[in-house]
Kinemage of the C-alpha trace (Angstrom):
@kinemage 1
@onewidth
@group {chain A} dominant
@subgroup {mainchain}
@vectorlist {calphas} color= white
{ca met a 1} P 0.000 0.000 0.000
{ca leu a 2} L 1.394 3.383 -0.997
{ca asn a 3} L 1.625 6.160 1.531
{ca ala a 4} L 2.791 9.730 1.302
{ca pro a 5} L 2.984 12.648 3.687
{ca his a 6} L 0.145 15.103 3.798
{ca thr a 7} L 0.639 17.940 1.360
{ca gly a 8} L 0.035 20.651 3.923
{ca phe a 9} L -2.484 22.280 1.600
{ca ser a 10} L -4.968 24.556 3.350
{ca tyr a 11} L -7.897 26.442 1.933
{ca ala a 12} L -7.230 29.390 4.200
{ca gly a 13} L -3.693 29.831 2.933
{ca phe a 14} L -4.693 29.222 -0.642
{ca ser a 15} L -7.533 31.727 -0.630
{ca asp a 16} L -5.107 34.614 -0.208
{ca ala a 17} L -3.003 33.462 -3.136
{ca ala a 18} L -6.012 32.788 -5.320
{ca asp a 19} L -7.513 36.246 -5.384
{ca asp a 20} L -9.442 35.653 -2.163
{ca phe a 21} L -11.387 32.655 -3.439
{ca ser a 22} L -12.612 30.747 -0.387
{ca tyr a 23} L -15.091 28.107 0.677
{ca gly a 24} L -16.764 30.388 3.207
{ca ser a 25} L -20.112 29.615 4.806
{ca ala a 26} L -21.858 31.836 2.300
{ca his a 27} L -21.100 29.160 -0.277
{ca asp a 28} L -21.811 26.118 1.888
{ca val a 29} L -23.960 23.559 0.074
{ca ser a 30} L -24.444 21.253 3.035
{ca gly a 31} L -28.044 22.444 3.195
{ca leu a 32} L -28.532 21.174 -0.345
{ca arg a 33} L -27.998 17.599 0.895
{ca val a 34} L -25.446 16.877 -1.815
{ca lys a 35} L -23.595 13.866 -0.401
{ca val a 36} L -20.264 12.390 -1.428
{ca ser a 37} L -18.958 8.844 -0.981
{ca ile a 38} L -15.179 8.326 -1.096
{ca phe a 39} L -13.437 5.024 -1.765
{ca ala a 40} L -9.644 4.798 -1.792
{ca asp a 41} L -7.143 2.319 -0.379
{ca arg a 42} L -4.417 4.893 0.222
{ca pro a 43} L -5.241 6.501 3.617
{ca tyr a 44} L -3.481 9.799 2.948
{ca leu a 45} L -5.344 10.210 -0.344
{ca arg a 46} L -8.669 9.257 1.217
{ca asp a 47} L -8.121 11.982 3.819
{ca gln a 48} L -7.165 14.478 1.131
{ca met a 49} L -10.239 13.718 -0.974
{ca arg a 50} L -12.397 14.027 2.119
{ca glu a 51} L -10.859 17.397 2.972
{ca asp a 52} L -11.448 18.705 -0.548
{ca ala a 53} L -15.038 17.441 -0.698
{ca glu a 54} L -15.970 18.803 2.730
{ca gly a 55} L -14.163 22.052 1.967
{ca ala a 56} L -16.319 22.362 -1.130
{ca gly a 57} L -19.459 22.020 1.002
{ca phe a 58} L -20.407 18.396 0.307
{ca arg a 59} L -21.782 16.248 3.102
{ca leu a 60} L -19.718 13.121 3.645
{ca ala a 61} L -21.706 9.895 3.328
{ca glu a 62} L -18.798 7.433 3.311
{ca ala a 63} L -14.987 7.346 3.307
{ca ser a 64} L -13.712 3.779 3.090
{ca pro a 65} L -11.296 1.409 1.348
{ca ile a 66} L -12.455 -0.066 -1.973
{ca ala a 67} L -13.179 -3.410 -0.275
{ca arg a 68} L -16.229 -1.733 1.283
{ca leu a 69} L -17.876 -1.868 -2.138
{ca leu a 70} L -17.677 -5.658 -2.052
{ca ser a 71} L -18.915 -6.130 1.497
{ca gly a 72} L -22.396 -7.102 0.358
{ca glu a 73} L -23.977 -4.697 2.825
{ca ala a 74} L -26.849 -2.483 1.716
{ca met a 75} L -24.887 0.729 1.471
{ca pro a 76} L -26.437 4.068 0.475
{ca leu a 77} L -24.574 5.734 -2.359
{ca gly a 78} L -23.821 9.453 -2.322
{ca asp a 79} L -24.870 11.875 -5.042
{ca val a 80} L -21.174 12.026 -5.949
{ca val a 81} L -18.692 9.154 -5.681
{ca leu a 82} L -14.938 9.767 -5.630
{ca leu a 83} L -12.971 6.577 -6.292
{ca asp a 84} L -9.229 5.998 -6.550
{ca cys a 85} L -7.990 2.723 -8.082
{ca pro a 86} L -4.450 2.998 -9.505
{ca val a 87} L -4.105 -0.791 -9.575
{ca val a 88} L -6.841 -3.093 -10.862
{ca asp a 89} L -7.286 -6.772 -10.084
{ca gly a 90} L -10.285 -9.099 -10.288
{ca glu a 91} L -11.852 -7.835 -7.062
{ca val a 92} L -11.431 -4.182 -7.997
{ca met a 93} L -12.957 -4.830 -11.429
{ca ala a 94} L -15.942 -6.479 -9.753
{ca ala a 95} L -16.274 -3.472 -7.435
{ca leu a 96} L -16.075 -1.070 -10.375
{ca ser a 97} L -18.719 -2.939 -12.360
{ca arg a 98} L -21.073 -3.049 -9.383
{ca leu a 99} L -20.521 0.633 -8.616
{ca asp a 100} L -21.000 1.569 -12.275
{ca leu a 101} L -24.331 -0.267 -12.412
{ca arg a 102} L -25.597 1.326 -9.193
{ca ala a 103} L -24.496 4.793 -10.295
{ca gly a 104} L -26.204 4.319 -13.640
{ca gln a 105} L -29.434 3.359 -11.863
{ca thr a 106} L -29.342 6.102 -9.230
{ca gly a 107} L -27.842 8.930 -11.261
{ca ala a 108} L -24.842 9.314 -8.945
{ca ala a 109} L -21.890 11.112 -10.525
{ca leu a 110} L -18.636 9.133 -10.584
{ca val a 111} L -15.156 10.668 -10.528
{ca val a 112} L -12.649 7.834 -10.878
{ca ser a 113} L -8.893 8.305 -10.707
{ca thr a 114} L -6.544 5.624 -11.981
{ca ser a 115} L -3.148 5.079 -13.599
{ca val a 116} L -2.141 4.749 -17.237
{ca asn a 117} L -1.484 1.030 -16.740
{ca ala a 118} L -4.983 0.410 -15.373
{ca leu a 119} L -6.859 2.795 -17.680
{ca asp a 120} L -8.111 0.221 -20.199
{ca asp a 121} L -9.460 -2.038 -17.456
{ca val a 122} L -11.167 0.852 -15.661
{ca phe a 123} L -12.655 2.187 -18.886
{ca gly a 124} L -13.942 -1.271 -19.779
{ca cys a 125} L -15.775 -1.606 -16.447
{ca leu a 126} L -17.546 1.754 -16.611
{ca asp a 127} L -20.174 1.771 -19.344
{ca gln a 128} L -23.380 2.707 -17.501
{ca ser a 129} L -22.613 5.823 -15.464
{ca asp a 130} L -20.889 8.334 -17.801
{ca pro a 131} L -18.007 8.833 -15.333
{ca gln a 132} L -15.225 11.368 -15.270
{ca ile a 133} L -11.966 9.400 -15.443
{ca leu a 134} L -8.773 11.088 -14.259
{ca val a 135} L -5.310 9.631 -14.888
{ca asp a 136} L -2.731 10.213 -12.143
{ca pro a 137} L -4.550 13.458 -11.299
{ca ser a 138} L -3.216 16.383 -9.348
{ca arg a 139} L -5.236 17.835 -6.519
{ca ala a 140} L -6.181 20.691 -8.822
{ca glu a 141} L -7.658 18.290 -11.335
{ca arg a 142} L -9.815 16.682 -8.671
{ca leu a 143} L -11.089 20.113 -7.641
{ca ile a 144} L -11.919 20.922 -11.255
{ca ala a 145} L -13.726 17.577 -11.545
{ca leu a 146} L -15.790 18.433 -8.453
{ca gly a 147} L -16.780 21.727 -10.055
{ca gln a 148} L -17.811 19.942 -13.236
{ca val a 149} L -19.826 17.413 -11.250
{ca met a 150} L -21.777 20.181 -9.535
{ca ala a 151} L -22.553 21.699 -12.922
{ca arg a 152} L -23.974 18.350 -14.050
{ca leu a 153} L -26.204 17.583 -11.072
{ca pro a 154} L -29.395 15.899 -12.307
{ca ala a 155} L -32.110 18.306 -13.328
{ca arg a 156} L -34.527 16.671 -10.894
{ca arg a 157} L -32.230 17.547 -7.990
{ca val a 158} L -31.867 21.140 -9.180
{ca arg a 159} L -35.636 21.544 -9.506
{ca glu a 160} L -36.004 20.519 -5.861
{ca leu a 161} L -33.839 23.429 -4.729
{ca ser a 162} L -35.110 26.793 -3.668
{ca asp a 163} L -34.118 29.800 -5.785
{ca glu a 164} L -31.614 30.816 -3.120
{ca asp a 165} L -30.040 27.353 -2.963
{ca arg a 166} L -29.885 27.163 -6.742
{ca met a 167} L -27.917 30.404 -6.856
{ca val a 168} L -25.597 29.127 -4.131
{ca leu a 169} L -24.949 25.990 -6.178
{ca leu a 170} L -24.216 27.953 -9.344
{ca arg a 171} L -21.815 30.260 -7.510
{ca leu a 172} L -20.054 27.340 -5.871
{ca thr a 173} L -19.731 25.441 -9.157
{ca glu a 174} L -17.996 28.422 -10.713
{ca gln a 175} L -15.897 29.026 -7.614
{ca val a 176} L -14.600 25.465 -7.279
{ca thr a 177} L -13.622 25.431 -10.955
{ca gln a 178} L -11.803 28.746 -10.564
{ca ile a 179} L -9.991 27.518 -7.476
{ca gly a 180} L -8.891 24.357 -9.235
{ca glu a 181} L -7.644 26.278 -12.259
{ca arg a 182} L -5.903 28.827 -10.041
{ca leu a 183} L -4.313 26.068 -7.978
{ca asn a 184} L -3.048 24.566 -11.202
{ca thr a 185} L -1.053 27.721 -11.931
{ca leu a 186} L 0.428 27.737 -8.404
{ca thr a 187} L 1.384 24.052 -8.164
{ca pro a 188} L 4.709 23.120 -9.818
{ca gly a 189} L 4.744 20.211 -12.226
{ca ile a 190} L 1.101 20.252 -13.263
{ca gly a 191} L 1.498 22.200 -16.486
{ca ala a 192} L -1.002 21.274 -19.160
{ca ala a 193} L -2.302 18.268 -17.245
{ca ala a 194} L -5.319 20.174 -15.965
{ca gln a 195} L -6.426 21.552 -19.316
{ca thr a 196} L -10.164 21.586 -19.792
{ca val a 197} L -12.122 21.206 -22.977
{ca pro a 198} L -13.629 24.548 -24.032
{ca ala a 199} L -17.349 24.815 -23.287
{ca gln a 200} L -18.032 25.474 -26.948
{ca ala a 201} L -16.003 22.473 -28.100
{ca ala a 202} L -18.988 20.220 -28.759
{ca ser a 203} L -20.666 22.792 -30.972
{ca ala a 204} L -17.427 23.105 -32.955
{ca phe a 205} L -17.565 19.457 -34.023
{ca arg a 206} L -19.524 19.537 -37.294
{ca phe a 207} L -19.942 16.856 -39.913
{ca asp a 208} L -21.721 18.306 -42.915
{ca ser a 209} L -20.996 22.032 -43.130
{ca ala a 210} L -19.517 21.594 -46.605
{ca his a 211} L -22.774 20.031 -47.802
{ca lys a 212} L -25.365 21.894 -45.757
{ca asp a 213} L -26.645 23.839 -48.770
{ca ala a 214} L -27.149 20.757 -50.933
{ca pro a 215} L -30.708 19.416 -51.346
{ca ala a 216} L -31.510 16.638 -48.926
{ca asp a 217} L -32.141 14.051 -51.660
{ca lys a 218} L -28.762 14.761 -53.250
{ca gln a 219} L -27.040 14.383 -49.882
{ca val a 220} L -28.658 10.992 -49.425
{ca ala a 221} L -27.831 9.879 -52.950
{ca gln a 222} L -24.232 11.034 -52.705
{ca gln a 223} L -21.901 8.096 -52.082
{ca arg a 224} L -19.154 8.299 -49.497
{ca pro a 225} L -15.717 8.601 -51.148
{ca glu a 226} L -13.200 5.893 -50.414
{ca met a 227} L -11.359 6.197 -47.128
{ca pro a 228} L -7.749 7.378 -47.514
{ca asp a 229} L -4.749 5.073 -47.711
{ca pro a 230} L -3.811 4.417 -44.057
{ca arg a 231} L -0.113 4.684 -44.929
{ca met a 232} L -0.696 8.268 -46.005
{ca val a 233} L -2.596 9.028 -42.798
{ca arg a 234} L 0.177 7.493 -40.677
{ca arg a 235} L 2.705 9.584 -42.564
{ca met a 236} L 0.686 12.703 -41.800
{ca ile a 237} L 0.606 11.740 -38.117
{ca arg a 238} L 4.400 11.285 -38.062
{ca gln a 239} L 4.885 14.634 -39.784
{ca arg a 240} L 2.707 16.313 -37.166
{ca gln a 241} L 4.679 14.672 -34.382
{ca met a 242} L 7.977 15.832 -35.880
{ca arg a 243} L 7.065 19.435 -35.097
{ca ala a 244} L 7.705 18.749 -31.406
{ca arg a 245} L 11.400 18.305 -32.258
{ca phe a 246} L 11.647 21.959 -33.215
{ca phe a 247} L 8.813 23.738 -31.394
{ca asp a 248} L 7.023 23.531 -28.070
{ca gly a 249} L 4.445 20.772 -28.466
{ca asp a 250} L 1.722 22.859 -26.778
{ca leu a 251} L 1.992 25.343 -29.640
{ca phe a 252} L 0.359 22.865 -32.018
{ca ala a 253} L -1.762 20.840 -29.583
{ca asp a 254} L -4.847 19.633 -31.444
{ca pro a 255} L -5.968 16.451 -29.665
{ca ala a 256} L -9.291 16.139 -31.492
{ca trp a 257} L -7.642 16.110 -34.916
{ca asp a 258} L -4.790 13.827 -33.822
{ca met a 259} L -7.319 11.314 -32.498
{ca leu a 260} L -9.459 11.522 -35.631
{ca leu a 261} L -6.416 10.836 -37.806
{ca asp a 262} L -5.381 7.854 -35.688
{ca leu a 263} L -8.898 6.397 -35.727
{ca thr a 264} L -9.216 6.978 -39.476
{ca ala a 265} L -6.091 4.936 -40.155
{ca ala a 266} L -7.284 2.239 -37.736
{ca his a 267} L -10.703 2.195 -39.419
{ca val a 268} L -9.168 1.361 -42.798
{ca glu a 269} L -6.704 -1.108 -41.258
{ca lys a 270} L -9.623 -2.744 -39.400
{ca ser a 271} L -7.634 -2.549 -36.177
{ca lys a 272} L -9.026 -1.837 -32.705
{ca val a 273} L -7.961 1.195 -30.704
{ca ser a 274} L -7.937 1.070 -26.921
{ca val a 275} L -8.640 4.175 -24.889
{ca thr a 276} L -5.025 4.185 -23.658
{ca ser a 277} L -3.707 4.028 -27.226
{ca leu a 278} L -6.013 6.868 -28.255
{ca cys a 279} L -4.830 8.992 -25.328
{ca ile a 280} L -1.245 8.480 -26.497
{ca ala a 281} L -2.215 9.420 -30.056
{ca ser a 282} L -3.737 12.693 -28.805
{ca ser a 283} L -0.306 13.980 -27.683
{ca val a 284} L -1.819 15.578 -24.572
{ca pro a 285} L -1.955 14.323 -20.958
{ca pro a 286} L -4.321 11.354 -20.508
{ca thr a 287} L -6.861 13.188 -18.347
{ca thr a 288} L -7.080 15.948 -20.952
{ca ala a 289} L -7.432 13.356 -23.713
{ca leu a 290} L -10.241 11.636 -21.812
{ca arg a 291} L -12.133 14.935 -21.582
{ca trp a 292} L -11.821 15.330 -25.344
{ca ile a 293} L -12.948 11.749 -25.918
{ca gly a 294} L -15.996 12.447 -23.769
{ca gln a 295} L -16.832 15.642 -25.664
{ca met a 296} L -16.324 13.999 -29.042
{ca thr a 297} L -18.482 11.047 -28.031
{ca glu a 298} L -21.279 13.380 -26.940
{ca ala a 299} L -20.939 15.216 -30.248
{ca gly a 300} L -21.386 11.968 -32.201
{ca leu a 301} L -17.835 11.715 -33.537
{ca leu a 302} L -16.677 8.723 -31.516
{ca lys a 303} L -18.364 5.667 -30.062
{ca arg a 304} L -17.497 2.972 -27.598
{ca ile a 305} L -17.565 -0.658 -28.754
{ca glu a 306} L -17.300 -3.667 -26.493
{ca asp a 307} L -14.701 -6.365 -27.066
{ca glu a 308} L -16.695 -9.385 -28.254
{ca ser a 309} L -14.102 -11.790 -26.839
{ca asp a 310} L -13.798 -10.060 -23.450
{ca arg a 311} L -16.721 -8.017 -22.158
{ca arg a 312} L -14.428 -6.357 -19.634
{ca arg a 313} L -12.621 -4.499 -22.415
{ca ala a 314} L -13.839 -1.737 -24.702
{ca phe a 315} L -12.462 0.174 -27.657
{ca ile a 316} L -13.053 3.529 -29.344
{ca thr a 317} L -13.967 3.911 -33.013
{ca leu a 318} L -15.305 6.523 -35.417
{ca thr a 319} L -19.055 6.805 -35.833
{ca asp a 320} L -20.416 6.433 -39.363
{ca lys a 321} L -20.916 10.199 -39.537
{ca ala a 322} L -17.321 10.854 -38.513
{ca ala a 323} L -15.963 8.263 -40.972
{ca asp a 324} L -18.033 9.895 -43.710
{ca ala a 325} L -16.688 13.338 -42.797
{ca met a 326} L -13.076 12.112 -42.804
{ca ala a 327} L -13.548 10.375 -46.156
{ca arg a 328} L -14.980 13.574 -47.679
{ca tyr a 329} L -12.193 15.645 -46.132
{ca phe a 330} L -9.480 13.535 -47.749
{ca ala a 331} L -11.396 13.433 -51.024
{ca asp a 332} L -11.564 17.237 -51.054
{ca leu a 333} L -7.893 17.371 -50.173
{ca gly a 334} L -7.352 15.367 -53.327
{ca asn a 335} L -4.088 14.466 -54.946
{ca ser a 336} L -2.195 17.291 -53.282
{ca ala a 337} L -2.546 15.557 -49.898
{ca gly a 338} L -1.163 12.378 -51.416
{ca arg a 339} L 1.846 14.172 -52.894
{ca val a 340} L 2.621 15.933 -49.591
{ca ala a 341} L 2.256 12.733 -47.565
{ca val a 342} L 4.542 10.579 -49.732
{ca val a 343} L 7.349 13.087 -50.299
């Protein structure tokens, strides 16, 4: 079991450095009965997650090791569940699957932190609850995830709130996100790991803008062009990666396009792409890549497919709409793209 000393982080000390952001009683949501359950085997991390959740105004429902999920006891689940599982074995996978099913049925929001090595197994177990998955997250990233969870509280819960409580919740959601982002700038070593997907990202993913003026019957009748030669696509990917040898990689960060290129090549090659592989292809930190994957899935660009030989595994692929858009893109690019890619 891994242990580490307490970070010494305090909200009081941080509030001065973060432009006087604080979790004062004026922003306490304990009256909203928003409860959090915490499951982590590392005691220091469990304490840290509890401190952050209570500091944000959540009411603690549970703070236990992961084995608690397998106890068989009738255990109430919080509105929000924070889970840390950097290492996955058979028992942890069973706990994840059970938790995922319960969260999907109850509407609880899951925030699951894991490691790169365990990411595929964790992703494969969580297909019912639309979780936020964080990879080796910083404390700032967990705070940002809490802010995003509060923004996504079920509509039925929000309707139950008074006007005053609803305003408190909105203010706190914004405040927690700001604190997390501010903490990111003050904590060495985090860098781009706590990037968030722009709010307008989903609306930027469009499939048919080049054909929106065409009559509907012509759009239907129009055949999809052939998908590009995967060798050309792989060459394009390598050329994009070469830029990092001469320039700061963040200057050209475009995870959505890098993932679309990788999945396009895989689509033609009829190969499967794991979520870990796709995160690597994105050229951004895994947690950032997972946010993009979530946004692109919601926008209808990507879809999850289960492994037919092992139901505990899942892969990511292009949707038909996205494959059609990529085929049309390369067709419009025409021979010039081929000449550039094979030079």
